[in-house]
Jmol script that loads the backbone (N, CA, C; Angstrom):
load data "model"
ATOM      1  N   MET A   1       7.101 -37.263 -35.967  1.00  0.00           N
ATOM      2  CA  MET A   1       7.834 -36.710 -37.092  1.00  0.00           C
ATOM      3  C   MET A   1       7.466 -35.234 -37.256  1.00  0.00           C
ATOM      4  N   GLU A   2       8.448 -34.423 -37.372  1.00  0.00           N
ATOM      5  CA  GLU A   2       8.243 -32.974 -37.477  1.00  0.00           C
ATOM      6  C   GLU A   2       8.286 -32.560 -38.938  1.00  0.00           C
ATOM      7  N   THR A   3       7.288 -31.813 -39.337  1.00  0.00           N
ATOM      8  CA  THR A   3       7.269 -31.328 -40.718  1.00  0.00           C
ATOM      9  C   THR A   3       8.110 -30.077 -40.833  1.00  0.00           C
ATOM     10  N   GLN A   4       8.414 -29.709 -42.044  1.00  0.00           N
ATOM     11  CA  GLN A   4       9.232 -28.520 -42.281  1.00  0.00           C
ATOM     12  C   GLN A   4       8.506 -27.261 -41.804  1.00  0.00           C
ATOM     13  N   ALA A   5       7.202 -27.182 -42.018  1.00  0.00           N
ATOM     14  CA  ALA A   5       6.423 -26.017 -41.590  1.00  0.00           C
ATOM     15  C   ALA A   5       6.420 -25.880 -40.075  1.00  0.00           C
ATOM     16  N   THR A   6       6.319 -27.001 -39.358  1.00  0.00           N
ATOM     17  CA  THR A   6       6.329 -26.965 -37.894  1.00  0.00           C
ATOM     18  C   THR A   6       7.679 -26.478 -37.390  1.00  0.00           C
ATOM     19  N   GLY A   7       8.747 -26.945 -37.996  1.00  0.00           N
ATOM     20  CA  GLY A   7      10.085 -26.520 -37.596  1.00  0.00           C
ATOM     21  C   GLY A   7      10.272 -25.017 -37.759  1.00  0.00           C
ATOM     22  N   ARG A   8       9.791 -24.466 -38.853  1.00  0.00           N
ATOM     23  CA  ARG A   8       9.883 -23.017 -39.073  1.00  0.00           C
ATOM     24  C   ARG A   8       9.066 -22.264 -38.033  1.00  0.00           C
ATOM     25  N   SER A   9       7.888 -22.780 -37.734  1.00  0.00           N
ATOM     26  CA  SER A   9       7.020 -22.124 -36.765  1.00  0.00           C
ATOM     27  C   SER A   9       7.679 -22.044 -35.399  1.00  0.00           C
ATOM     28  N   LYS A  10       8.314 -23.133 -34.983  1.00  0.00           N
ATOM     29  CA  LYS A  10       9.001 -23.147 -33.693  1.00  0.00           C
ATOM     30  C   LYS A  10      10.162 -22.155 -33.687  1.00  0.00           C
ATOM     31  N   ARG A  11      10.912 -22.117 -34.784  1.00  0.00           N
ATOM     32  CA  ARG A  11      12.036 -21.178 -34.857  1.00  0.00           C
ATOM     33  C   ARG A  11      11.552 -19.746 -34.837  1.00  0.00           C
ATOM     34  N   GLN A  12      10.456 -19.469 -35.550  1.00  0.00           N
ATOM     35  CA  GLN A  12       9.924 -18.113 -35.591  1.00  0.00           C
ATOM     36  C   GLN A  12       9.435 -17.699 -34.210  1.00  0.00           C
ATOM     37  N   THR A  13       8.739 -18.598 -33.520  1.00  0.00           N
ATOM     38  CA  THR A  13       8.258 -18.303 -32.182  1.00  0.00           C
ATOM     39  C   THR A  13       9.431 -18.057 -31.247  1.00  0.00           C
ATOM     40  N   SER A  14      10.460 -18.880 -31.352  1.00  0.00           N
ATOM     41  CA  SER A  14      11.646 -18.714 -30.520  1.00  0.00           C
ATOM     42  C   SER A  14      12.324 -17.378 -30.815  1.00  0.00           C
ATOM     43  N   HIS A  15      12.430 -17.025 -32.088  1.00  0.00           N
ATOM     44  CA  HIS A  15      13.056 -15.766 -32.480  1.00  0.00           C
ATOM     45  C   HIS A  15      12.257 -14.583 -31.931  1.00  0.00           C
ATOM     46  N   GLU A  16      10.935 -14.644 -32.045  1.00  0.00           N
ATOM     47  CA  GLU A  16      10.078 -13.573 -31.515  1.00  0.00           C
ATOM     48  C   GLU A  16      10.216 -13.462 -30.003  1.00  0.00           C
ATOM     49  N   PHE A  17      10.305 -14.618 -29.322  1.00  0.00           N
ATOM     50  CA  PHE A  17      10.475 -14.617 -27.873  1.00  0.00           C
ATOM     51  C   PHE A  17      11.771 -13.910 -27.486  1.00  0.00           C
ATOM     52  N   TYR A  18      12.859 -14.240 -28.168  1.00  0.00           N
ATOM     53  CA  TYR A  18      14.138 -13.621 -27.840  1.00  0.00           C
ATOM     54  C   TYR A  18      14.168 -12.131 -28.187  1.00  0.00           C
ATOM     55  N   GLN A  19      13.485 -11.733 -29.242  1.00  0.00           N
ATOM     56  CA  GLN A  19      13.387 -10.302 -29.549  1.00  0.00           C
ATOM     57  C   GLN A  19      12.684  -9.569 -28.415  1.00  0.00           C
ATOM     58  N   LYS A  20      11.583 -10.131 -27.930  1.00  0.00           N
ATOM     59  CA  LYS A  20      10.859  -9.519 -26.816  1.00  0.00           C
ATOM     60  C   LYS A  20      11.717  -9.520 -25.555  1.00  0.00           C
ATOM     61  N   LEU A  21      12.420 -10.615 -25.319  1.00  0.00           N
ATOM     62  CA  LEU A  21      13.274 -10.712 -24.136  1.00  0.00           C
ATOM     63  C   LEU A  21      14.363  -9.645 -24.157  1.00  0.00           C
ATOM     64  N   TYR A  22      15.000  -9.430 -25.303  1.00  0.00           N
ATOM     65  CA  TYR A  22      16.043  -8.416 -25.413  1.00  0.00           C
ATOM     66  C   TYR A  22      15.481  -7.012 -25.202  1.00  0.00           C
ATOM     67  N   LYS A  23      14.281  -6.754 -25.737  1.00  0.00           N
ATOM     68  CA  LYS A  23      13.655  -5.449 -25.520  1.00  0.00           C
ATOM     69  C   LYS A  23      13.372  -5.224 -24.050  1.00  0.00           C
ATOM     70  N   LEU A  24      12.862  -6.242 -23.377  1.00  0.00           N
ATOM     71  CA  LEU A  24      12.576  -6.127 -21.952  1.00  0.00           C
ATOM     72  C   LEU A  24      13.870  -5.904 -21.152  1.00  0.00           C
ATOM     73  N   ALA A  25      14.912  -6.644 -21.501  1.00  0.00           N
ATOM     74  CA  ALA A  25      16.182  -6.509 -20.791  1.00  0.00           C
ATOM     75  C   ALA A  25      16.789  -5.116 -20.995  1.00  0.00           C
ATOM     76  N   ARG A  26      16.753  -4.620 -22.228  1.00  0.00           N
ATOM     77  CA  ARG A  26      17.302  -3.285 -22.493  1.00  0.00           C
ATOM     78  C   ARG A  26      16.503  -2.209 -21.770  1.00  0.00           C
ATOM     79  N   ALA A  27      15.181  -2.296 -21.831  1.00  0.00           N
ATOM     80  CA  ALA A  27      14.344  -1.285 -21.182  1.00  0.00           C
ATOM     81  C   ALA A  27      14.501  -1.332 -19.669  1.00  0.00           C
ATOM     82  N   GLY A  28      14.527  -2.522 -19.105  1.00  0.00           N
ATOM     83  CA  GLY A  28      14.704  -2.660 -17.663  1.00  0.00           C
ATOM     84  C   GLY A  28      16.065  -2.156 -17.209  1.00  0.00           C
ATOM     85  N   GLY A  29      17.092  -2.501 -17.963  1.00  0.00           N
ATOM     86  CA  GLY A  29      18.441  -2.027 -17.631  1.00  0.00           C
ATOM     87  C   GLY A  29      18.543  -0.519 -17.719  1.00  0.00           C
ATOM     88  N   ALA A  30      17.940   0.048 -18.760  1.00  0.00           N
ATOM     89  CA  ALA A  30      17.962   1.510 -18.909  1.00  0.00           C
ATOM     90  C   ALA A  30      17.222   2.183 -17.753  1.00  0.00           C
ATOM     91  N   ALA A  31      16.055   1.655 -17.381  1.00  0.00           N
ATOM     92  CA  ALA A  31      15.297   2.238 -16.265  1.00  0.00           C
ATOM     93  C   ALA A  31      16.101   2.167 -14.973  1.00  0.00           C
ATOM     94  N   PHE A  32      16.732   1.025 -14.727  1.00  0.00           N
ATOM     95  CA  PHE A  32      17.531   0.845 -13.508  1.00  0.00           C
ATOM     96  C   PHE A  32      18.689   1.830 -13.467  1.00  0.00           C
ATOM     97  N   TRP A  33      19.446   1.920 -14.559  1.00  0.00           N
ATOM     98  CA  TRP A  33      20.638   2.765 -14.546  1.00  0.00           C
ATOM     99  C   TRP A  33      20.313   4.252 -14.616  1.00  0.00           C
ATOM    100  N   ILE A  34      19.225   4.630 -15.266  1.00  0.00           N
ATOM    101  CA  ILE A  34      18.812   6.036 -15.257  1.00  0.00           C
ATOM    102  C   ILE A  34      18.417   6.448 -13.844  1.00  0.00           C
ATOM    103  N   THR A  35      17.662   5.578 -13.174  1.00  0.00           N
ATOM    104  CA  THR A  35      17.289   5.864 -11.785  1.00  0.00           C
ATOM    105  C   THR A  35      18.533   5.904 -10.907  1.00  0.00           C
ATOM    106  N   ASP A  36      19.458   4.985 -11.128  1.00  0.00           N
ATOM    107  CA  ASP A  36      20.701   4.961 -10.350  1.00  0.00           C
ATOM    108  C   ASP A  36      21.490   6.254 -10.558  1.00  0.00           C
ATOM    109  N   PHE A  37      21.564   6.728 -11.805  1.00  0.00           N
ATOM    110  CA  PHE A  37      22.274   7.970 -12.085  1.00  0.00           C
ATOM    111  C   PHE A  37      21.589   9.148 -11.403  1.00  0.00           C
ATOM    112  N   ALA A  38      20.257   9.197 -11.463  1.00  0.00           N
ATOM    113  CA  ALA A  38      19.516  10.286 -10.820  1.00  0.00           C
ATOM    114  C   ALA A  38      19.764  10.304  -9.310  1.00  0.00           C
ATOM    115  N   ILE A  39      19.829   9.124  -8.721  1.00  0.00           N
ATOM    116  CA  ILE A  39      20.116   9.049  -7.287  1.00  0.00           C
ATOM    117  C   ILE A  39      21.544   9.506  -7.009  1.00  0.00           C
ATOM    118  N   SER A  40      22.487   9.106  -7.853  1.00  0.00           N
ATOM    119  CA  SER A  40      23.897   9.425  -7.588  1.00  0.00           C
ATOM    120  C   SER A  40      24.211  10.908  -7.696  1.00  0.00           C
ATOM    121  N   VAL A  41      23.435  11.669  -8.465  1.00  0.00           N
ATOM    122  CA  VAL A  41      23.687  13.106  -8.576  1.00  0.00           C
ATOM    123  C   VAL A  41      22.810  13.922  -7.623  1.00  0.00           C
ATOM    124  N   SER A  42      21.990  13.245  -6.838  1.00  0.00           N
ATOM    125  CA  SER A  42      21.127  13.949  -5.892  1.00  0.00           C
ATOM    126  C   SER A  42      21.926  14.411  -4.673  1.00  0.00           C
ATOM    127  N   PRO A  43      21.403  15.382  -3.934  1.00  0.00           N
ATOM    128  CA  PRO A  43      22.119  15.884  -2.763  1.00  0.00           C
ATOM    129  C   PRO A  43      22.333  14.830  -1.672  1.00  0.00           C
ATOM    130  N   ILE A  44      21.498  13.824  -1.647  1.00  0.00           N
ATOM    131  CA  ILE A  44      21.638  12.795  -0.615  1.00  0.00           C
ATOM    132  C   ILE A  44      22.729  11.782  -0.947  1.00  0.00           C
ATOM    133  N   ALA A  45      23.301  11.867  -2.142  1.00  0.00           N
ATOM    134  CA  ALA A  45      24.278  10.873  -2.582  1.00  0.00           C
ATOM    135  C   ALA A  45      25.479  10.758  -1.646  1.00  0.00           C
ATOM    136  N   ALA A  46      25.991  11.866  -1.148  1.00  0.00           N
ATOM    137  CA  ALA A  46      27.140  11.811  -0.246  1.00  0.00           C
ATOM    138  C   ALA A  46      26.781  11.100   1.051  1.00  0.00           C
ATOM    139  N   GLU A  47      25.607  11.398   1.583  1.00  0.00           N
ATOM    140  CA  GLU A  47      25.160  10.721   2.791  1.00  0.00           C
ATOM    141  C   GLU A  47      24.928   9.239   2.520  1.00  0.00           C
ATOM    142  N   TYR A  48      24.416   8.965   1.340  1.00  0.00           N
ATOM    143  CA  TYR A  48      24.147   7.575   0.951  1.00  0.00           C
ATOM    144  C   TYR A  48      25.434   6.764   0.943  1.00  0.00           C
ATOM    145  N   ARG A  49      26.500   7.326   0.399  1.00  0.00           N
ATOM    146  CA  ARG A  49      27.772   6.598   0.328  1.00  0.00           C
ATOM    147  C   ARG A  49      28.348   6.317   1.708  1.00  0.00           C
ATOM    148  N   ALA A  50      28.081   7.191   2.666  1.00  0.00           N
ATOM    149  CA  ALA A  50      28.619   7.031   4.001  1.00  0.00           C
ATOM    150  C   ALA A  50      27.669   6.287   4.940  1.00  0.00           C
ATOM    151  N   ALA A  51      26.465   5.918   4.581  1.00  0.00           N
ATOM    152  CA  ALA A  51      25.445   5.318   5.438  1.00  0.00           C
ATOM    153  C   ALA A  51      25.550   3.812   5.474  1.00  0.00           C
ATOM    154  N   TYR A  52      24.907   3.208   6.299  1.00  0.00           N
ATOM    155  CA  TYR A  52      24.885   1.772   6.534  1.00  0.00           C
ATOM    156  C   TYR A  52      23.776   1.102   5.793  1.00  0.00           C
ATOM    157  N   LEU A  53      23.422  -0.262   6.172  1.00  0.00           N
ATOM    158  CA  LEU A  53      22.555  -1.161   5.388  1.00  0.00           C
ATOM    159  C   LEU A  53      21.138  -0.635   5.195  1.00  0.00           C
ATOM    160  N   LEU A  54      20.523  -0.033   6.162  1.00  0.00           N
ATOM    161  CA  LEU A  54      19.130   0.417   6.059  1.00  0.00           C
ATOM    162  C   LEU A  54      18.966   1.475   4.966  1.00  0.00           C
ATOM    163  N   ILE A  55      19.868   2.431   4.925  1.00  0.00           N
ATOM    164  CA  ILE A  55      19.807   3.474   3.892  1.00  0.00           C
ATOM    165  C   ILE A  55      20.030   2.860   2.516  1.00  0.00           C
ATOM    166  N   ASP A  56      20.969   1.933   2.436  1.00  0.00           N
ATOM    167  CA  ASP A  56      21.257   1.278   1.165  1.00  0.00           C
ATOM    168  C   ASP A  56      20.024   0.554   0.634  1.00  0.00           C
ATOM    169  N   THR A  57      19.346  -0.145   1.500  1.00  0.00           N
ATOM    170  CA  THR A  57      18.123  -0.847   1.094  1.00  0.00           C
ATOM    171  C   THR A  57      17.062   0.141   0.643  1.00  0.00           C
ATOM    172  N   GLY A  58      16.915   1.226   1.383  1.00  0.00           N
ATOM    173  CA  GLY A  58      15.936   2.241   1.005  1.00  0.00           C
ATOM    174  C   GLY A  58      16.238   2.879  -0.333  1.00  0.00           C
ATOM    175  N   MET A  59      17.508   3.037  -0.656  1.00  0.00           N
ATOM    176  CA  MET A  59      17.882   3.633  -1.934  1.00  0.00           C
ATOM    177  C   MET A  59      17.686   2.653  -3.098  1.00  0.00           C
ATOM    178  N   ASN A  60      17.671   1.366  -2.808  1.00  0.00           N
ATOM    179  CA  ASN A  60      17.438   0.388  -3.868  1.00  0.00           C
ATOM    180  C   ASN A  60      15.962   0.281  -4.256  1.00  0.00           C
ATOM    181  N   VAL A  61      15.068   0.696  -3.383  1.00  0.00           N
ATOM    182  CA  VAL A  61      13.637   0.601  -3.674  1.00  0.00           C
ATOM    183  C   VAL A  61      13.268   1.342  -4.960  1.00  0.00           C
ATOM    184  N   PRO A  62      13.643   2.611  -5.151  1.00  0.00           N
ATOM    185  CA  PRO A  62      13.252   3.272  -6.411  1.00  0.00           C
ATOM    186  C   PRO A  62      13.899   2.646  -7.644  1.00  0.00           C
ATOM    187  N   ARG A  63      15.088   2.115  -7.509  1.00  0.00           N
ATOM    188  CA  ARG A  63      15.741   1.478  -8.657  1.00  0.00           C
ATOM    189  C   ARG A  63      14.942   0.276  -9.140  1.00  0.00           C
ATOM    190  N   PHE A  64      14.623  -0.599  -8.206  1.00  0.00           N
ATOM    191  CA  PHE A  64      13.906  -1.812  -8.594  1.00  0.00           C
ATOM    192  C   PHE A  64      12.449  -1.540  -8.918  1.00  0.00           C
ATOM    193  N   LEU A  65      11.879  -0.518  -8.323  1.00  0.00           N
ATOM    194  CA  LEU A  65      10.522  -0.125  -8.659  1.00  0.00           C
ATOM    195  C   LEU A  65      10.467   0.367 -10.111  1.00  0.00           C
ATOM    196  N   ALA A  66      11.421   1.208 -10.499  1.00  0.00           N
ATOM    197  CA  ALA A  66      11.482   1.694 -11.885  1.00  0.00           C
ATOM    198  C   ALA A  66      11.694   0.533 -12.851  1.00  0.00           C
ATOM    199  N   LEU A  67      12.583  -0.366 -12.504  1.00  0.00           N
ATOM    200  CA  LEU A  67      12.844  -1.532 -13.339  1.00  0.00           C
ATOM    201  C   LEU A  67      11.570  -2.355 -13.509  1.00  0.00           C
ATOM    202  N   GLY A  68      10.859  -2.623 -12.437  1.00  0.00           N
ATOM    203  CA  GLY A  68       9.639  -3.423 -12.501  1.00  0.00           C
ATOM    204  C   GLY A  68       8.533  -2.750 -13.297  1.00  0.00           C
ATOM    205  N   ILE A  69       8.361  -1.449 -13.099  1.00  0.00           N
ATOM    206  CA  ILE A  69       7.312  -0.724 -13.820  1.00  0.00           C
ATOM    207  C   ILE A  69       7.578  -0.724 -15.321  1.00  0.00           C
ATOM    208  N   VAL A  70       8.807  -0.403 -15.709  1.00  0.00           N
ATOM    209  CA  VAL A  70       9.139  -0.334 -17.130  1.00  0.00           C
ATOM    210  C   VAL A  70       9.034  -1.710 -17.791  1.00  0.00           C
ATOM    211  N   VAL A  71       9.587  -2.724 -17.164  1.00  0.00           N
ATOM    212  CA  VAL A  71       9.535  -4.063 -17.748  1.00  0.00           C
ATOM    213  C   VAL A  71       8.094  -4.563 -17.794  1.00  0.00           C
ATOM    214  N   GLY A  72       7.326  -4.324 -16.755  1.00  0.00           N
ATOM    215  CA  GLY A  72       5.933  -4.759 -16.736  1.00  0.00           C
ATOM    216  C   GLY A  72       5.089  -4.103 -17.809  1.00  0.00           C
ATOM    217  N   ARG A  73       5.235  -2.802 -17.955  1.00  0.00           N
ATOM    218  CA  ARG A  73       4.460  -2.091 -18.982  1.00  0.00           C
ATOM    219  C   ARG A  73       4.886  -2.494 -20.392  1.00  0.00           C
ATOM    220  N   LEU A  74       6.182  -2.628 -20.606  1.00  0.00           N
ATOM    221  CA  LEU A  74       6.653  -3.042 -21.921  1.00  0.00           C
ATOM    222  C   LEU A  74       6.215  -4.471 -22.225  1.00  0.00           C
ATOM    223  N   TYR A  75       6.234  -5.335 -21.233  1.00  0.00           N
ATOM    224  CA  TYR A  75       5.775  -6.715 -21.423  1.00  0.00           C
ATOM    225  C   TYR A  75       4.317  -6.731 -21.851  1.00  0.00           C
ATOM    226  N   ASP A  76       3.484  -5.938 -21.171  1.00  0.00           N
ATOM    227  CA  ASP A  76       2.073  -5.843 -21.548  1.00  0.00           C
ATOM    228  C   ASP A  76       1.913  -5.330 -22.975  1.00  0.00           C
ATOM    229  N   LYS A  77       2.704  -4.315 -23.328  1.00  0.00           N
ATOM    230  CA  LYS A  77       2.622  -3.728 -24.665  1.00  0.00           C
ATOM    231  C   LYS A  77       3.036  -4.734 -25.737  1.00  0.00           C
ATOM    232  N   LEU A  78       4.115  -5.472 -25.480  1.00  0.00           N
ATOM    233  CA  LEU A  78       4.592  -6.437 -26.455  1.00  0.00           C
ATOM    234  C   LEU A  78       3.647  -7.623 -26.627  1.00  0.00           C
ATOM    235  N   ASN A  79       2.877  -7.925 -25.601  1.00  0.00           N
ATOM    236  CA  ASN A  79       1.975  -9.064 -25.664  1.00  0.00           C
ATOM    237  C   ASN A  79       0.518  -8.655 -25.862  1.00  0.00           C
ATOM    238  N   GLY A  80       0.293  -7.450 -26.371  1.00  0.00           N
ATOM    239  CA  GLY A  80      -1.049  -7.017 -26.718  1.00  0.00           C
ATOM    240  C   GLY A  80      -1.908  -6.656 -25.529  1.00  0.00           C
ATOM    241  N   GLY A  81      -1.311  -6.363 -24.395  1.00  0.00           N
ATOM    242  CA  GLY A  81      -2.071  -5.973 -23.205  1.00  0.00           C
ATOM    243  C   GLY A  81      -2.417  -4.497 -23.242  1.00  0.00           C
ATOM    244  N   ALA A  82      -2.885  -4.014 -22.112  1.00  0.00           N
ATOM    245  CA  ALA A  82      -3.341  -2.616 -22.008  1.00  0.00           C
ATOM    246  C   ALA A  82      -2.258  -1.633 -22.239  1.00  0.00           C
TER     247      ALA A  82
END
end "model"
wireframe off; spacefill off
backbone 0.3
color backbone group
């Protein structure tokens, strides 16, 4: 049997989880798209559009690296880490 206080606690925890999740998603998306924009205005952008699979993979590395760094640091910050 679930008490009223327990039900509120679960809802509050769930709400806090989703708030953190949305912050992580927004920050990660912003990092990815800012990096993508920086790459697209760089001088190599024209060559990038005309290149094959290896160049494409290489250009994705900074995008996903930025996404991982930002989400990882924000996750640590939101959960009381360093």
